[in-house]
C-alpha angles and dihedrals in degrees: 000000000000132000134175125233139171124250109243125242090264094046096260120151115201116188111216120258095254091056092048090049093050090049090045091236114152131176110287095025120131118238134188114225117201119192125206130165105296097354145073123204118201120197129181115239106221122216115233089256093052092044091053089058095051115108112259093005104085099089116122134018124308089252092053092048093047090051090051092050091051090049092049090050090051091050091049091050091051091050091051092049092047092053090065 
């Protein structure tokens, strides 16, 4: 699903409710925002509890999964920094 929106006077971008619902993003959730030339990519950061409930993701202990999530976040951060 895609929709267009305007950037607010203060530079804020607010995805419409339907887009947030599809992405599973709720108030208070943490997100990772990746910037590239001409685009922003917003990804939800799942808690360990949420990740354990995802289909095909619940293998291993909570500690192992949490470590994998932290490693993925570090890799994403490196990729974002390397794009600049």
